[in-house]
N, C-alpha and C positions, 0 to 999 in steps of 0.2 A: 081338295086334299092337299095338305102341305107336305113338302119334302124337307127332311132334316139334312142340313149340310154338315159334313164331318168337320170337327173343330180343327184337326191337325192335317188337313189336306196338303199344305205345303211340305210337311214332313214326309207324308206318304209319297209325294212326287219325288222328293230328293232321294229318299231311300230306294225307291224303285229304280230310279235312274242310276244310282251308284251300283246297285246289284247287277244291273244289266251291263254296266261297264266292266265290273270285276269279272263277270262271267265270260265276257268276250276278250279279256286280257290275254296277252301273249308275250313271251320273251323275244326281244328283237336282236339279241346278241347271238353270234355263232356258237354252236356246240363245241366244247373243248375236247381236243384229242391230243395225247402226248405225241410230239413230233417223232417220226421215225429216225433212227440213228444206225450207223454201221454196227454190225454184231458179228465180230470174228469168232471162228469156231474154237480157237485156243490161243494161248499166249505163244507167240512165235519164239521168244527167247527162253522158254522152258526147256529143260533137258533132263533125261534123254528124250528121244523122239516119242517113246511110248507115252510119256506124260502129256504130250501135246494132245493126244487123242482123248486122254482122260479128263483134261482140264477144259471141259466144254463150257459154253456161254449160253445164257438165256437172254431174251430181249431186255435191254436195260430200262429199268424204271427205278426212280429214287426210292430207297428204303432207308433213309437217313436216321429214322427214329429207332432202328434196331439197336439192341444192347451192344455196347462196346466194352471189351475187357480192359483192365489196366495193363496195356501191352508193355509199358516200360519195365514191368517186373521181370520180363524175359531176360533182362540184362544182368540180373542178379546183384544189384547194388542197392543196399538199404538206404543210403543217403539220397540216391536218385529217387527211390520210391517215395520217401517222405516229402521231398520237394515237389515232385509231380502231383502228389495228392493235394498239396496246398494251393496249386495254381488256380483252382476253381474260385477261390475267394480273394486271392492276392494279386493276380495279374490284371493290370488295368485295361489292356485290350479286350480281355474277356469281359471285364466289367462294362465296357462300352457296348459290346455286343449284347450283353444281358439287358442293359438299359434300353437298347433299340428294340429288343424283343418285347420288353414290357410296354414300350410305346406302341408297338404294332398290336399288341393285345388290346390296349385301350382304344385304338382306332377301330378294331373289329367290333367292340362293344358299342362304339358310337355309330357305326354304320348299321348295325342290327337295330339300334334304337329308332332309326329313321323309318322302319317298317311299321311302327306302332303309333297310335294317336298321341298328341301332346295335349295334356289337360292342365288348365291353369285356373287359379282362383283370384278374383280381383275385388277390391272394395274402394269406393270413393266417397268423399264428403266435400261438398262445395257450398259456399254462402255467397250470394250475389246481391248487389244493390246498386243504387244510383243517387243522383242529387235530387233535391226538391222533395216531393212527396212520394218518390219511389220507395216502395217497401222492400226491405231486405228479405230474401227468401233462402231457404235451405234446400239442399238436394242430396239425398243419400242413395247410394246404389251398391249392391253386392251381387256378384254373379260367378258362376262356374262355367267355364267354356272348354271346348275341345276342338282341335283341328287335326285333320288327317289327310295325307296325300296317298291315295290308293296306288299301289304299285301295278298299274294297269299294263304298262309296257315292259316291265321287268327291269327298269332303270335302277331302282333301289336295291333289288336283289342282286343285280350285277355289281353294284357298288359293294355290297356285303361280301360277295364272292371274291371280288378283287382284294378287299381287305383281308379276307381269310387266307388267300394265296400269299399275300405279302407277309402275313404272320408266319406262315410255314416257311417262307424264304428267310425270314429273320431267325427262325429256329435253326435253319441250316447254317446261316451265317454264324450263329452262336456256336454251333458244333464245329464249324471250320476254325473259329477263333481259338477254341479249346485245343483242337488237334494241332493247329499251328504252334501255339504256345508250348504244348507238350513236346512236339517234335523239336522245336528250337531249344528247349531246355535240355532234352536228352542229348542232342548234338553238341551243345556247348559243354555240358557236363562231361560227356565221354571224351571230348577233345581236351578238356582240362586235365582229365586223368591221363590221357595220352601224353600231354605236356609234362605231367609229373614224371612219367616213365622216361621221357626224353631227358629231363633234368637229372634224374637219378643216373642215367647212363653217362651223361656228360660229367657229372660229379665224379663218378668212378674213373672215367677216362682222364679227367684233369689230374686226379691223384696219380694215375699212371704216368702222365706226361711230366708231372713234377719229379717223379722218381727217375725217369729217363733224363730229365734236365740235370738232376744232381749227378747222375752217372757221367753224363757228358761233361759237366763242369769239372768233375774229378779227373777225367781223362785229359781235358784241356790243361788243367793245372799241372798234370804230370807230363805234359808235352807229348801225349800219345795221339791226340786228335787236333784237328785244325780249329781255328776260331769260327770258321763258317759253320761247323757242326753245332757249336754252342749257340750261334745266332739262329740257326734253323730250329733248334730245340726251344729256344725262347719264343720264337715266332709262333711255333705250333701251340705252345702253351697259352700264349696271349690270344690266339684265335679261338681256342677252346673256351677260354674265359669270356670272350665276347659272345660266343654262342650261348653261354650260360645266362648272361645278362639279357639277351634277346628272348630266351625262353621265359625268364622271370616276367618280362614285360608282356609277352603273349599270354601267359597265365593270368596276369592281372586283368587284361582286357576281357578274357573269358569269364573271370570271376565277377567283374562289374556287369557284364551282360546278363549273367544269371541273376544277379541282384535285381536288375530292372525287371526281368521276367517274373520274379517273385514279389514285385511291388515293394522292394526294400531299397533304402538308400545305400549306394555303393560304399560310402564311408563307414557304414555300420555293419557291413556284411563281409564275412570271410569263410573260406572253405579250407580246412586244414589239409595238407598233403596226405595222401594215403596210397596204399597199394592199388594198382589198377587191375580190376577184374576183367580180364580179356575174354568176355563172353559174347559170342556171336550167335543169336538165336537162329534156329533153322526155320525160316519163314517158308511155309509150304508153297511150292511153285504151282501145284494143282489147286489153287484157291478157287472156291465156287464163285460164280459170276456175281453173286449177291454182294461180295466184298467190294467190287468196283462200283456196283450200284449204290453202295452206301456212302460214296464220297460226298461230303457236304457241298462241295462246289457244284456237282452235278444236280443235286437236289435244289440248290438255290437257283441255278439257271433254268431248270424246268418249271419251277414255281413262278419265275419272272415271265415265262411264256403265258402261264395261266392268268397272271395279272394283266398282261397286254391284251389277251383275248377278251377279258371282261371289260376292258376299257372300250372296245369296239361297240359292245352293247350299250354302254353308257352314252357313247357318241351318237349312235343310231336313234336312241330314244328321243333325241331333240327333234326328230322329224314329226313327232306326234304331240298332241296337246298335253299340257300338264294340268292335272285336275286336283282340286282341293275341296274336301268336305269340312264344313265348320258348323258349330252349334253352340248355343249358350242358354243357360237358364238362371234367372236371378230375380231380384226384387228391387224396386225403386220407390222412394217416398220422400216427402218433404219433412218428415219427422221420424225420428228413430223408433218411437213407440209403435208405430204401425208398419214398420218396414217389412216385416215378414208376413203381413196379412195376405191371404190368397188373392184379394183384389189388386194387390200391388205387384203381382208376379209379371215377369217379362221373359220371353223366350225368342230364340231365333234359330233357324236352320238355313244353311246355304250351300250352294255348289258353285265353284268358280272354275273356269277353264281359260287357258291361255294358249294361243297357237301362233307361232311365228309365220307370217305370210311371205315375207321377203327379207333375205339377208345376204343377197349377192353371192350365194354359194358358200357361206361360212360353215354351215353344218356339213355340207358335202366335203369340204376341205378337212374338217376335224375328223370325220369318219375315215377319209383317206389317210390322214396322218396316223390315226390309231391302227389302221391295218398295216401301214408301213412299220410302225413300232413293233407290232406283233411279228412281222417277218424278220425284223432285226433280232428280236429276242429268240426266235427259232434258230436263226443262224448262229447266234452266240451260244445257245444250248448245244447245238451240234458240234461247234468248235470246242466247247468244254469237254464233251464226251471224247472227241478225237484226241485232245490233249491228255486226257486221263489215260487212255489206252497207251499213248506214247510214253507217259510217265512210268507206267508199270513196266513196259518193255525196256525202257532205259535202265531202270533199277535192277530188273532181272538180268540184263546183260552185264551191268557193272558187278552184280553179285557173283556171277559165274567167273568173270575175268579176274576179279580181285582174289577169289579163292585160288585160282591158278597162280597168280602173281605172288601170293603169300608163300607158297611152297618154293617158288624160284628165289624169292627174297631170302628165305631161310637158308636155302642151299648156298646162295651167294655169300651170306653173312658167315656161315660156318667155314667156307673156303677162305674168305678174307681173314678170318681170325687165325687160321693156320699159317697163312702167308705172313701175317704180322709177327706171330711167335717165331717163325723160322728166321725172318729178317733180323729180329732183335738178337737171336742167338748167334747168327753169323756176324752181326756187327760187333758183338762182344768178343768174338773170336778174331776180329779184324779182317774178315773175308769180304765185306761189302762196305761202301761208304754210307754216311748217315743220310744222304738224300734218298737212298732206296728204302731206308727205315721209315722216313717221314712219309714217303709215298704209300708204303704198305699200311702205316697207321691211319693215314687219312682215308684210304680205301676201306679199311676195316670199320672205321667210325661211321663213314657214310653208309656202309652196308647195314650196320646195326640200326642206325637211325631210320633207314628206309624200311627195315623190317618192322620197327615199331609203328611207322607211319602206315604201312600196309595193314597192320592189325587194327589201327584206329579207323582207317578207311572202310574196312569191312563192317565195323560197328556202326559208323555213321551212315553207310549205305543201307544197312539193315533198317535203321530208323527211317530213312527216306523211302524204302520199299513199303514199310508198314504204313507210312503216311499216304503213299500213292494208292494203297489198297483201302484207304478210308479209316484206318485205325485198327483196333483189336479185332479179334475174331474168335469164334468158338468152334472147335472141331467136333462134328457129330460123333456120338458113340457108335462103335462098330458092332 
């Protein structure tokens, strides 16, 4: 009795072996967990004390993809709103971050493609011959082939996970670039408007000094006052004009910085002077913990830990053999006419394996390096979280202090204005010398400028506080 031998016994053996390998496959990388970080119960710098109890915190986890509102609209300036809205497409730092994000997306697609077989089609035509009576022959061949590296040890999956975490980190970097550009724009623009207010104050002050100089000139010409009074008046006016020039230069620098942020040439960009809208938004001190969680730098740092964790699995996979399945099916013939006849078909199936037997500890060193890199990423993540808490506390402290300072600056300015008016009246009456007038005027001008500076500092600190909280927020309906 004859026994029929299966035609595709090699294929059966290969497929059976591959199935067994896949069934026994396992991931060699460590399971990822978000590192633990400090979780304070409340912002220390919030006030009053009752708000500290209400401003509770939950365990920090990045929620960077949550919706952010157009927070710059809180400052009530239409020109700022228009410029901030255009940053998305004009700022070059944002464009760099967007390109890096697109590159990370492409890398994810490339890593995921490694999980699937590679299929190729080939065709060859050769003619060979020799000297003498050697007859020239033709050889034609066409085939379709495939190769696949089964992810038995989880190396390819770890690579895909690493690329995915890198993509998420790039998305957070893009959000950070946007927030940084928005904050820098708002700070520069509000500082420019504060400079406009300072310039307006100095313009009015200079006009007053010019009138006082004329009065002093008349009194000197009449022999009523000494020449030293005239020289002091001239000096005071010159100093005020010097301050005007300094403010013009300061304004130009801010204007040029804004042009760069907007992707414009400084030579072709200008912002007309306008009234300063001294609006300081009331940033809620009892902000939910999710606002700090949404900081993009925290999201980036946490995703870098996930990337480093996946790299450990990739390094460990080198301890195990690499496997490759391959197969092809085609036709070969010496003439094109019969190339695709069934008798001319060719096929092959194969399984290859490679294992490193000795490398003097190179794999072990790479694994140790990957683990150390993960530990460094964890430390960096925790440091980022600690810095974020400190940023919020610093801005909350500054916000409270500046609010108190503003009231004191306002009171000091009002008092200095009264002293200046009294000294001018007494000087005209001949009761005091001009030195006392100059001192009173200088004190009054400094107090007025300090008041404007305090108002500007409150606005820029509000910007910094919003940035430290991760951008805009939405208050839940009560």
